[in-house]
MDAnalysis code that builds the backbone (N, CA, C; Angstrom):
import MDAnalysis as mda
import numpy as np

u = mda.Universe.empty(663, n_residues=221, atom_resindex=np.repeat(np.arange(221), 3), trajectory=True)
u.add_TopologyAttr("name", ["N", "CA", "C"] * 221)
u.add_TopologyAttr("resid", np.arange(1, 222))
u.add_TopologyAttr("resname", ["GLN", "HIS", "TYR", "TYR", "ILE", "THR", "ASN", "ASN", "LEU", "SER", "SER", "ILE", "MET", "ILE", "THR", "SER", "ARG", "ASN", "VAL", "TYR", "ASP", "ILE", "LEU", "GLU", "TYR", "PHE", "PHE", "LEU", "TYR", "PRO", "LEU", "GLY", "LEU", "VAL", "VAL", "GLN", "ALA", "ILE", "LEU", "GLN", "SER", "LEU", "PHE", "THR", "SER", "LEU", "PHE", "GLY", "PRO", "LYS", "ASP", "GLU", "ASP", "ILE", "LYS", "ASP", "LYS", "ASP", "VAL", "ALA", "VAL", "CYS", "TYR", "HIS", "VAL", "VAL", "TRP", "ASN", "PHE", "LYS", "GLN", "GLN", "PHE", "ARG", "ARG", "PRO", "ASN", "GLY", "LEU", "HIS", "PHE", "TYR", "LEU", "LEU", "LYS", "PHE", "LYS", "GLU", "LEU", "ALA", "SER", "ILE", "GLN", "VAL", "ILE", "GLU", "GLU", "ASN", "ASP", "VAL", "LEU", "LEU", "TYR", "SER", "LEU", "THR", "PHE", "HIS", "GLU", "PHE", "HIS", "PHE", "VAL", "ARG", "ILE", "ARG", "PRO", "GLY", "VAL", "ASP", "TYR", "THR", "ASP", "ILE", "ASP", "LEU", "TYR", "PRO", "PHE", "ASN", "SER", "PHE", "THR", "ILE", "HIS", "ASP", "HIS", "ALA", "THR", "GLU", "VAL", "ILE", "THR", "VAL", "PRO", "ARG", "ASP", "THR", "VAL", "VAL", "LYS", "TYR", "LEU", "GLU", "SER", "LYS", "SER", "HIS", "SER", "SER", "GLY", "GLY", "ASN", "LEU", "THR", "ILE", "LEU", "HIS", "ASN", "ILE", "GLY", "ARG", "CYS", "GLY", "SER", "THR", "LEU", "ILE", "ALA", "SER", "MET", "VAL", "HIS", "LYS", "THR", "LYS", "GLN", "PHE", "HIS", "ILE", "LEU", "SER", "GLU", "PRO", "PHE", "PRO", "LEU", "THR", "VAL", "LEU", "ALA", "ILE", "MET", "MET", "SER", "LYS", "ARG", "ASN", "ASP", "THR", "HIS", "PRO", "LEU", "HIS", "CYS", "GLU", "GLU", "ASN", "LEU", "GLU", "LEU"])
u.atoms.positions = np.array([
    [102.515, 132.044, 104.114],
    [102.942, 132.371, 105.464],
    [101.894, 133.233, 106.148],
    [101.868, 133.142, 107.477],
    [100.935, 133.924, 108.265],
    [101.711, 134.900, 109.146],
    [101.177, 136.093, 109.238],
    [101.786, 137.104, 110.084],
    [100.732, 137.575, 111.088],
    [101.144, 137.798, 112.291],
    [100.211, 138.176, 113.338],
    [100.501, 139.600, 113.833],
    [99.458, 140.396, 113.889],
    [99.566, 141.732, 114.455],
    [98.686, 141.753, 115.700],
    [99.248, 142.057, 116.809],
    [98.506, 141.977, 118.064],
    [98.490, 143.330, 118.759],
    [97.325, 143.712, 119.238],
    [97.234, 144.890, 120.094],
    [96.417, 144.517, 121.331],
    [96.065, 145.506, 122.104],
    [95.372, 145.216, 123.358],
    [93.939, 144.745, 123.143],
    [93.389, 144.963, 121.941],
    [91.988, 144.649, 121.727],
    [91.771, 143.336, 120.984],
    [92.611, 143.041, 120.014],
    [92.350, 141.857, 119.204],
    [93.615, 141.369, 118.521],
    [93.524, 140.161, 117.974],
    [94.601, 139.588, 117.163],
    [94.090, 139.456, 115.736],
    [94.866, 139.974, 114.779],
    [94.450, 139.961, 113.385],
    [95.434, 139.133, 112.586],
    [94.914, 138.140, 111.863],
    [95.771, 137.299, 111.036],
    [95.758, 137.815, 109.612],
    [96.924, 138.079, 109.075],
    [97.051, 138.578, 107.717],
    [97.723, 137.503, 106.874],
    [97.103, 137.111, 105.770],
    [97.670, 136.119, 104.858],
    [98.035, 136.809, 103.551],
    [98.733, 136.076, 102.712],
    [99.106, 136.625, 101.414],
    [97.863, 136.962, 100.597],
    [96.776, 136.200, 100.827],
    [95.533, 136.491, 100.113],
    [94.965, 137.835, 100.546],
    [95.034, 138.128, 101.835],
    [94.568, 139.422, 102.313],
    [95.347, 140.553, 101.660],
    [96.662, 140.379, 101.562],
    [97.507, 141.409, 100.955],
    [97.122, 141.616, 99.496],
    [96.884, 140.505, 98.773],
    [96.484, 140.625, 97.370],
    [95.145, 141.339, 97.245],
    [94.187, 141.001, 98.099],
    [92.877, 141.650, 98.059],
    [92.989, 143.151, 98.292],
    [93.853, 143.531, 99.232],
    [94.046, 144.947, 99.527],
    [94.651, 145.669, 98.322],
    [95.680, 145.048, 97.729],
    [96.310, 145.648, 96.549],
    [95.324, 145.756, 95.397],
    [94.527, 144.711, 95.202],
    [93.572, 144.713, 94.103],
    [92.516, 145.793, 94.295],
    [91.972, 145.878, 95.501],
    [90.840, 146.771, 95.736],
    [91.262, 148.234, 95.757],
    [92.442, 148.509, 96.337],
    [92.844, 149.904, 96.512],
    [93.819, 150.406, 95.453],
    [94.367, 149.495, 94.622],
    [95.321, 149.931, 93.610],
    [94.968, 149.426, 92.213],
    [94.912, 148.105, 92.030],
    [94.704, 147.554, 90.695],
    [93.321, 147.893, 90.142],
    [92.306, 147.774, 90.963],
    [90.942, 148.052, 90.514],
    [90.751, 149.526, 90.134],
    [91.139, 150.486, 90.994],
    [91.015, 151.900, 90.574],
    [91.866, 152.227, 89.353],
    [93.080, 151.649, 89.294],
    [93.939, 151.904, 88.137],
    [93.281, 151.393, 86.861],
    [92.679, 150.201, 86.927],
    [91.997, 149.654, 85.758],
    [90.862, 150.533, 85.284],
    [90.110, 151.103, 86.224],
    [88.997, 151.972, 85.861],
    [89.487, 153.262, 85.204],
    [90.611, 153.795, 85.705],
    [91.177, 155.011, 85.114],
    [91.655, 154.730, 83.684],
    [92.355, 153.605, 83.504],
    [92.838, 153.242, 82.165],
    [91.668, 153.036, 81.215],
    [90.627, 152.331, 81.704],
    [89.450, 152.091, 80.867],
    [88.800, 153.398, 80.449],
    [88.662, 154.337, 81.384],
    [88.012, 155.625, 81.075],
    [88.803, 156.398, 80.024],
    [90.119, 156.387, 80.134],
    [90.962, 157.097, 79.164],
    [90.849, 156.459, 77.781],
    [90.962, 155.128, 77.737],
    [90.872, 154.432, 76.451],
    [89.486, 154.567, 75.834],
    [88.433, 154.514, 76.672],
    [87.082, 154.633, 76.133],
    [86.849, 156.011, 75.540],
    [87.360, 157.033, 76.188],
    [87.253, 158.379, 75.652],
    [87.968, 158.488, 74.309],
    [89.141, 157.857, 74.190],
    [89.893, 157.863, 72.939],
    [89.128, 157.116, 71.845],
    [88.582, 155.940, 72.178],
    [87.836, 155.155, 71.194],
    [86.607, 155.913, 70.716],
    [85.919, 156.598, 71.627],
    [84.716, 157.341, 71.252],
    [85.055, 158.489, 70.315],
    [86.163, 159.183, 70.590],
    [86.563, 160.293, 69.725],
    [86.998, 159.812, 68.345],
    [87.567, 158.600, 68.268],
    [88.043, 158.071, 66.995],
    [86.945, 157.400, 66.177],
    [86.089, 156.629, 66.857],
    [85.138, 155.780, 66.144],
    [83.680, 156.201, 66.316],
    [83.406, 157.179, 67.166],
    [82.033, 157.620, 67.372],
    [81.328, 156.767, 68.417],
    [80.013, 156.954, 68.530],
    [79.196, 157.847, 67.708],
    [79.244, 159.288, 68.211],
    [78.953, 160.211, 67.320],
    [78.875, 161.610, 67.714],
    [77.496, 161.897, 68.310],
    [77.463, 162.857, 69.194],
    [76.208, 163.172, 69.887],
    [75.094, 163.527, 68.913],
    [75.424, 164.256, 67.858],
    [74.394, 164.671, 66.910],
    [73.840, 163.502, 66.097],
    [74.599, 162.387, 66.034],
    [74.138, 161.220, 65.282],
    [73.052, 160.445, 66.022],
    [73.019, 160.550, 67.335],
    [72.090, 159.733, 68.111],
    [71.118, 160.555, 68.947],
    [71.342, 161.854, 69.052],
    [70.504, 162.684, 69.902],
    [69.074, 162.728, 69.371],
    [68.123, 162.494, 70.276],
    [66.684, 162.564, 69.960],
    [66.275, 161.573, 68.883],
    [66.980, 160.453, 68.779],
    [66.619, 159.422, 67.808],
    [66.254, 158.136, 68.549],
    [65.168, 157.503, 68.085],
    [64.722, 156.258, 68.708],
    [65.460, 155.081, 68.090],
    [66.734, 154.987, 68.381],
    [67.564, 153.924, 67.804],
    [68.379, 153.255, 68.903],
    [68.853, 152.066, 68.576],
    [69.765, 151.348, 69.458],
    [71.188, 151.572, 68.956],
    [72.101, 151.841, 69.868],
    [73.506, 152.069, 69.518],
    [74.289, 150.812, 69.868],
    [74.909, 150.197, 68.879],
    [75.610, 148.922, 69.066],
    [77.122, 149.133, 69.108],
    [77.770, 148.463, 70.052],
    [79.225, 148.551, 70.223],
    [79.825, 147.148, 70.257],
    [81.010, 147.008, 69.664],
    [81.808, 145.800, 69.850],
    [82.479, 145.845, 71.222],
    [82.560, 144.699, 71.901],
    [83.327, 144.605, 73.137],
    [84.771, 144.298, 72.767],
    [85.645, 145.285, 72.897],
    [87.061, 145.122, 72.574],
    [87.804, 144.489, 73.742],
    [87.433, 144.901, 74.943],
    [88.120, 144.412, 76.138],
    [87.094, 144.258, 77.252],
    [87.154, 143.123, 77.929],
    [86.240, 142.841, 79.025],
    [87.028, 142.823, 80.326],
    [86.803, 143.833, 81.140],
    [87.436, 143.912, 82.444],
    [86.635, 143.008, 83.373],
    [87.043, 141.748, 83.487],
    [86.268, 140.741, 84.205],
    [85.920, 141.209, 85.609],
    [84.643, 141.134, 85.932],
    [84.207, 141.571, 87.251],
    [84.494, 140.498, 88.293],
    [84.629, 140.921, 89.519],
    [84.768, 140.014, 90.644],
    [83.403, 139.845, 91.290],
    [83.260, 138.799, 92.086],
    [81.959, 138.437, 92.644],
    [81.349, 139.567, 93.460],
    [82.177, 140.328, 94.142],
    [81.635, 141.341, 95.043],
    [81.256, 142.632, 94.331],
    [81.502, 142.710, 93.018],
    [81.243, 143.957, 92.320],
    [80.070, 143.822, 91.365],
    [79.295, 144.868, 91.179],
    [78.160, 144.809, 90.265],
    [78.590, 144.974, 88.817],
    [77.617, 144.836, 87.921],
    [77.880, 145.071, 86.510],
    [77.978, 146.563, 86.232],
    [78.471, 146.886, 85.063],
    [78.545, 148.280, 84.657],
    [79.311, 148.398, 83.357],
    [78.958, 149.393, 82.542],
    [79.648, 149.566, 81.273],
    [81.108, 149.941, 81.456],
    [81.475, 150.424, 82.663],
    [82.872, 150.773, 82.894],
    [83.751, 149.534, 83.029],
    [83.148, 148.338, 82.945],
    [83.939, 147.107, 82.929],
    [84.268, 146.665, 81.505],
    [83.885, 147.475, 80.516],
    [84.137, 147.149, 79.111],
    [84.909, 148.274, 78.425],
    [85.650, 147.903, 77.397],
    [86.165, 148.863, 76.432],
    [85.387, 148.628, 75.148],
    [84.680, 149.655, 74.673],
    [83.715, 149.496, 73.597],
    [84.124, 150.292, 72.361],
    [83.855, 149.692, 71.190],
    [84.089, 150.354, 69.909],
    [82.766, 150.418, 69.143],
    [82.395, 151.616, 68.712],
    [81.122, 151.800, 68.024],
    [81.045, 150.919, 66.779],
    [79.877, 150.242, 66.631],
    [79.654, 149.356, 65.488],
    [78.653, 149.945, 64.512],
    [77.412, 150.221, 64.988],
    [76.372, 150.692, 64.093],
    [75.162, 151.161, 64.888],
    [74.258, 151.860, 64.205],
    [72.944, 152.181, 64.749],
    [71.959, 151.133, 64.244],
    [71.069, 150.697, 65.125],
    [70.147, 149.623, 64.764],
    [68.737, 149.968, 65.219],
    [67.780, 149.214, 64.711],
    [66.391, 149.377, 65.118],
    [66.208, 148.899, 66.556],
    [65.236, 149.473, 67.249],
    [64.932, 149.070, 68.611],
    [64.569, 147.589, 68.691],
    [64.125, 147.015, 67.570],
    [63.718, 145.613, 67.555],
    [64.871, 144.658, 67.813],
    [66.097, 145.150, 67.778],
    [67.251, 144.289, 68.047],
    [67.196, 143.707, 69.449],
    [66.512, 144.383, 70.373],
    [66.482, 143.900, 71.757],
    [65.666, 142.621, 71.910],
    [64.911, 142.245, 70.874],
    [64.099, 141.027, 70.950],
    [64.809, 139.804, 70.384],
    [66.001, 139.977, 69.864],
    [66.737, 138.827, 69.341],
    [67.133, 137.892, 70.485],
    [67.166, 136.604, 70.195],
    [67.326, 135.597, 71.247],
    [68.640, 135.693, 72.006],
    [69.685, 136.174, 71.356],
    [70.984, 136.239, 72.014],
    [71.268, 137.614, 72.609],
    [70.255, 138.490, 72.632],
    [70.391, 139.820, 73.230],
    [69.626, 139.837, 74.552],
    [70.315, 140.196, 75.626],
    [69.740, 140.133, 76.968],
    [69.923, 141.456, 77.698],
    [68.995, 141.756, 78.579],
    [69.101, 142.966, 79.390],
    [70.271, 142.830, 80.354],
    [71.111, 143.848, 80.373],
    [72.334, 143.822, 81.178],
    [72.233, 144.745, 82.383],
    [71.791, 145.970, 82.145],
    [71.641, 146.925, 83.235],
    [70.784, 148.088, 82.738],
    [70.494, 149.027, 83.619],
    [69.714, 150.185, 83.234],
    [70.002, 151.337, 84.175],
    [69.746, 152.536, 83.670],
    [69.890, 153.748, 84.459],
    [68.596, 154.541, 84.320],
    [68.562, 155.733, 84.906],
    [67.386, 156.578, 84.741],
    [67.223, 157.049, 83.298],
    [68.297, 156.942, 82.502],
    [68.269, 157.533, 81.167],
    [68.292, 156.506, 80.036],
    [68.836, 155.317, 80.266],
    [68.922, 154.363, 79.174],
    [68.994, 152.920, 79.675],
    [68.655, 152.014, 78.764],
    [68.775, 150.581, 79.013],
    [70.052, 150.077, 78.349],
    [70.688, 149.107, 78.981],
    [71.893, 148.489, 78.427],
    [71.617, 147.005, 78.181],
    [71.844, 146.580, 76.962],
    [71.692, 145.174, 76.598],
    [73.047, 144.647, 76.138],
    [73.204, 143.326, 76.158],
    [74.411, 142.714, 75.594],
    [74.009, 141.551, 74.700],
    [74.841, 141.325, 73.706],
    [74.703, 140.132, 72.868],
    [75.750, 139.130, 73.335],
    [75.324, 137.944, 73.703],
    [76.262, 136.956, 74.223],
    [76.779, 136.077, 73.090],
    [77.950, 135.495, 73.310],
    [78.601, 134.717, 72.272],
    [77.808, 133.439, 71.967],
    [77.882, 132.925, 70.735],
    [77.148, 131.709, 70.361],
    [77.575, 130.516, 71.222],
    [76.619, 129.652, 71.503],
    [76.915, 128.434, 72.250],
    [76.757, 128.556, 73.749],
    [76.510, 129.760, 74.248],
    [76.337, 129.958, 75.685],
    [74.842, 129.886, 75.999],
    [74.417, 128.805, 76.642],
    [73.016, 128.637, 77.023],
    [72.834, 129.201, 78.426],
    [72.503, 130.478, 78.479],
    [72.405, 131.152, 79.779],
    [71.262, 130.617, 80.632],
    [70.348, 129.837, 80.021],
    [69.241, 129.261, 80.797],
    [69.650, 128.003, 81.541],
    [70.810, 127.442, 81.207],
    [71.289, 126.236, 81.895],
    [72.041, 126.662, 83.152],
    [71.341, 126.733, 84.272],
    [71.967, 127.260, 85.477],
    [72.888, 126.250, 86.145],
    [72.899, 125.000, 85.658],
    [73.908, 124.062, 86.158],
    [75.291, 124.450, 85.629],
    [75.335, 124.939, 84.381],
    [76.595, 125.406, 83.798],
    [76.864, 126.866, 84.137],
    [75.799, 127.675, 84.174],
    [75.927, 129.110, 84.410],
    [74.972, 129.516, 85.534],
    [75.377, 129.298, 86.782],
    [74.440, 129.464, 87.902],
    [74.029, 130.897, 88.206],
    [74.834, 131.894, 87.789],
    [74.513, 133.273, 88.130],
    [74.343, 134.085, 86.850],
    [73.129, 134.502, 86.605],
    [72.757, 135.123, 85.333],
    [73.593, 136.344, 85.011],
    [73.762, 137.245, 85.972],
    [74.443, 138.508, 85.687],
    [75.900, 138.301, 85.310],
    [76.582, 137.346, 85.954],
    [77.983, 137.089, 85.637],
    [78.129, 136.405, 84.282],
    [77.179, 135.524, 83.953],
    [77.197, 134.858, 82.650],
    [77.075, 135.871, 81.528],
    [76.100, 136.777, 81.673],
    [75.885, 137.794, 80.652],
    [77.118, 138.676, 80.502],
    [77.687, 139.087, 81.622],
    [78.849, 139.985, 81.572],
    [80.053, 139.311, 80.924],
    [80.359, 138.104, 81.355],
    [81.593, 137.447, 80.925],
    [81.559, 136.994, 79.471],
    [80.374, 136.781, 78.909],
    [80.276, 136.248, 77.546],
    [79.716, 137.271, 76.555],
    [79.779, 138.539, 76.893],
    [79.254, 139.581, 76.005],
    [80.195, 139.823, 74.827],
    [79.625, 139.893, 73.637],
    [80.390, 140.247, 72.441],
    [80.012, 141.640, 71.932],
    [78.809, 142.087, 72.275],
    [78.350, 143.425, 71.911],
    [77.613, 144.044, 73.089],
    [77.661, 145.353, 73.166],
    [76.840, 146.114, 74.106],
    [75.918, 147.002, 73.299],
    [74.647, 147.052, 73.681],
    [73.634, 147.826, 72.960],
    [72.964, 148.766, 73.948],
    [73.002, 150.054, 73.680],
    [72.364, 151.034, 74.551],
    [71.163, 151.646, 73.836],
    [70.076, 151.816, 74.591],
    [68.848, 152.373, 74.039],
    [68.283, 153.362, 75.055],
    [67.831, 154.551, 74.620],
    [67.217, 155.488, 75.555],
    [66.052, 154.849, 76.304],
    [65.935, 155.177, 77.553],
    [64.895, 154.582, 78.398],
    [63.496, 154.790, 77.816],
    [63.175, 156.022, 77.411],
    [61.841, 156.314, 76.895],
    [61.539, 155.514, 75.629],
    [62.579, 155.266, 74.818],
    [62.393, 154.486, 73.599],
    [61.997, 153.057, 73.924],
    [62.676, 152.464, 74.916],
    [62.354, 151.093, 75.319],
    [60.951, 151.023, 75.905],
    [60.624, 151.976, 76.768],
    [59.314, 151.967, 77.419],
    [58.197, 152.074, 76.388],
    [58.326, 153.000, 75.437],
    [57.296, 153.170, 74.405],
    [57.172, 151.912, 73.551],
    [58.303, 151.304, 73.237],
    [58.279, 150.096, 72.408],
    [57.576, 148.946, 73.131],
    [57.894, 148.755, 74.400],
    [57.281, 147.666, 75.159],
    [55.792, 147.918, 75.391],
    [55.420, 149.175, 75.605],
    [54.008, 149.491, 75.815],
    [53.172, 149.253, 74.557],
    [53.813, 149.277, 73.401],
    [53.096, 149.077, 72.142],
    [52.864, 147.603, 71.830],
    [53.461, 146.725, 72.630],
    [53.367, 145.295, 72.364],
    [52.393, 144.633, 73.332],
    [51.947, 143.431, 72.963],
    [51.057, 142.669, 73.825],
    [51.813, 142.199, 75.058],
    [51.145, 142.229, 76.203],
    [51.785, 141.800, 77.446],
    [51.415, 140.371, 77.834],
    [50.630, 139.700, 77.020],
    [50.193, 138.350, 77.354],
    [51.201, 137.334, 76.849],
    [51.972, 136.739, 77.766],
    [52.987, 135.754, 77.387],
    [52.523, 134.330, 77.652],
    [51.391, 134.184, 78.344],
    [50.909, 132.843, 78.653],
    [51.624, 132.185, 79.807],
    [52.489, 132.919, 80.510],
    [53.233, 132.333, 81.619],
    [53.112, 133.167, 82.869],
    [53.616, 132.654, 83.953],
    [53.608, 133.360, 85.232],
    [55.028, 133.754, 85.606],
    [55.146, 134.898, 86.270],
    [56.438, 135.375, 86.741],
    [56.483, 135.266, 88.257],
    [57.482, 134.570, 88.764],
    [57.657, 134.419, 90.210],
    [59.031, 134.940, 90.598],
    [59.075, 135.784, 91.608],
    [60.339, 136.318, 92.103],
    [60.608, 135.723, 93.473],
    [61.728, 135.026, 93.606],
    [62.141, 134.445, 94.881],
    [63.218, 135.343, 95.483],
    [62.916, 135.943, 96.605],
    [63.845, 136.864, 97.258],
    [64.312, 136.242, 98.563],
    [65.593, 136.335, 98.841],
    [66.134, 135.618, 99.997],
    [67.448, 136.239, 100.442],
    [67.911, 135.841, 101.603],
    [69.224, 136.251, 102.086],
    [70.297, 135.379, 101.450],
    [71.551, 135.794, 101.556],
    [72.648, 135.035, 100.983],
    [72.962, 133.780, 101.785],
    [73.563, 132.811, 101.112],
    [74.032, 131.571, 101.738],
    [72.893, 130.773, 102.367],
    [71.729, 130.795, 101.725],
    [70.582, 130.092, 102.297],
    [70.187, 128.863, 101.490],
    [70.870, 128.592, 100.378],
    [70.526, 127.435, 99.552],
    [69.677, 127.779, 98.344],
    [69.565, 129.059, 98.003],
    [68.703, 129.455, 96.883],
    [69.226, 128.940, 95.542],
    [70.550, 128.858, 95.384],
    [71.111, 128.332, 94.135],
    [70.739, 126.869, 93.961],
    [70.745, 126.113, 95.046],
    [70.319, 124.710, 94.999],
    [68.844, 124.605, 94.622],
    [68.006, 125.453, 95.232],
    [66.584, 125.447, 94.906],
    [66.372, 125.763, 93.423],
    [67.090, 126.781, 92.920],
    [66.961, 127.159, 91.511],
    [67.358, 126.005, 90.597],
    [68.416, 125.285, 90.969],
    [68.871, 124.150, 90.172],
    [67.831, 123.031, 90.172],
    [67.225, 122.791, 91.320],
    [66.196, 121.748, 91.412],
    [64.975, 122.104, 90.563],
    [64.553, 123.361, 90.625],
    [63.408, 123.796, 89.818],
    [63.745, 123.719, 88.331],
    [64.968, 124.096, 87.980],
    [65.416, 124.042, 86.584],
    [65.326, 122.621, 86.035],
    [65.644, 121.638, 86.849],
    [65.673, 120.249, 86.399],
    [64.273, 119.698, 86.092],
    [63.232, 120.370, 86.522],
    [61.880, 119.921, 86.176],
    [61.538, 120.204, 84.717],
    [62.328, 121.087, 84.071],
    [62.117, 121.472, 82.665],
    [60.787, 122.193, 82.456],
    [60.201, 122.707, 83.530],
    [58.931, 123.413, 83.418],
    [59.077, 124.917, 83.633],
    [60.296, 125.358, 83.935],
    [60.501, 126.755, 84.287],
    [61.720, 127.314, 83.563],
    [61.657, 128.587, 83.309],
    [62.806, 129.340, 82.785],
    [63.374, 130.115, 83.970],
    [64.582, 129.764, 84.387],
    [65.167, 130.316, 85.611],
    [66.214, 131.372, 85.272],
    [66.131, 132.527, 85.928],
    [67.187, 133.534, 85.878],
    [67.667, 133.731, 87.309],
    [68.823, 133.196, 87.618],
    [69.342, 133.265, 88.980],
    [70.162, 134.535, 89.168],
    [69.750, 135.359, 90.108],
    [70.408, 136.622, 90.436],
    [70.535, 137.549, 89.225],
    [69.416, 137.923, 88.622],
    [69.472, 138.890, 87.513],
    [69.750, 140.294, 88.040],
    [70.919, 140.815, 87.736],
    [71.347, 142.104, 88.294],
    [70.422, 143.262, 87.926],
    [69.875, 143.337, 86.695],
    [68.994, 144.469, 86.378],
    [67.800, 144.583, 87.324],
    [67.335, 143.469, 87.865],
    [66.200, 143.523, 88.786],
    [66.588, 144.250, 90.074],
    [67.822, 144.038, 90.522],
    [68.314, 144.753, 91.700],
    [68.416, 146.247, 91.421],
    [68.955, 146.591, 90.257],
    [69.068, 148.009, 89.872],
    [67.688, 148.641, 89.794],
    [66.737, 147.909, 89.213],
    [65.382, 148.433, 89.080],
    [64.756, 148.695, 90.451],
    [64.977, 147.785, 91.393],
    [64.439, 147.970, 92.737],
    [65.001, 149.228, 93.389],
    [66.301, 149.480, 93.170],
    [66.925, 150.688, 93.716],
    [66.375, 151.933, 93.028],
    [66.234, 151.871, 91.702],
    [65.727, 153.013, 90.956],
    [64.299, 153.358, 91.356],
    [63.487, 152.338, 91.603],
    [62.081, 152.571, 91.907],
    [61.887, 153.217, 93.275],
    [62.935, 153.259, 94.076],
    [62.834, 153.917, 95.377],
    [63.277, 155.379, 95.297],
    [63.563, 155.870, 94.068],
    [64.052, 157.232, 93.899],
    [63.219, 157.981, 92.861],
    [63.173, 159.271, 93.003],
    [62.499, 160.128, 92.027],
    [63.430, 160.390, 90.845],
    [64.720, 160.503, 91.126],
    [65.727, 160.653, 90.084],
    [67.043, 160.140, 90.647],
    [68.157, 160.564, 90.081],
    [69.450, 160.008, 90.492],
    [69.779, 160.276, 91.956],
    [69.245, 161.349, 92.530],
    [69.679, 161.741, 93.873],
    [68.550, 161.851, 94.889],
    [67.288, 161.981, 94.461],
    [66.201, 162.249, 95.390],
    [65.309, 161.019, 95.577],
    [65.199, 160.514, 96.798],
    [64.331, 159.359, 97.053],
    [62.862, 159.744, 97.018],
    [62.011, 158.751, 96.840],
    [60.581, 158.977, 96.872],
    [60.099, 159.139, 98.312],
    [58.986, 159.831, 98.474],
    [58.348, 159.897, 99.782],
    [57.582, 158.598, 100.030],
    [57.211, 158.364, 101.280],
    [56.498, 157.137, 101.644],
    [55.230, 156.967, 100.806],
    [54.446, 158.052, 100.657],
    [53.208, 157.971, 99.909],
    [53.470, 157.595, 98.446],
    [54.569, 158.121, 97.885],
    [54.916, 157.814, 96.488],
    [55.311, 156.351, 96.332],
    [56.023, 155.828, 97.325],
    [56.379, 154.397, 97.270],
    [55.143, 153.528, 97.324],
    [54.189, 153.879, 98.185],
    [52.959, 153.096, 98.292],
    [52.179, 153.128, 96.987],
    [52.094, 154.301, 96.362],
    [51.386, 154.417, 95.088],
    [52.074, 153.604, 94.009],
    [53.407, 153.624, 94.019],
    [54.173, 152.878, 93.012],
    [53.925, 151.382, 93.161],
])
């Protein structure tokens, strides 16, 4: 059913879908985040890890995904969409395993996920949006201190024999179609809408969590 609210300036049509969106955004979504935060705090106190176990150690911390709070299209990724149970400490080399992918990052640490077997995230005909594929099919979350990842990558060879191309565009312009066409040539590895790249772009415009870079610093960067 449709309901009409009219005033002197405009007419607004409200549908049942609008009502659901309002309830979800202002009630269900915040409630879910509060419940997740409470449960995550409980899981951490029960299963670890303790701060002294991981502080100042160049290790990866692995967690089982107990509950996946499925994200909606308009929302970004984040660990607050998961309920995690500590699994083990692992070597930094775990990030190079084929089923482990970069999920997100902050000024302090990198977040990786291990996706479930059988999910070919490179097939963008089946999984057109990289960030949603990674989020929805995660079985483990792996966190590593930022400095540990940077030092590890700097110690490795940077010659991959390939070229990296970034296609940047506005929404609703046909970029998903272009990505699918390029994918079908079998000559390219396509990552459509990789969320960590967006986070990185935002981070690179700041000195830290709250202070942006000056113009000269951006140019140097």
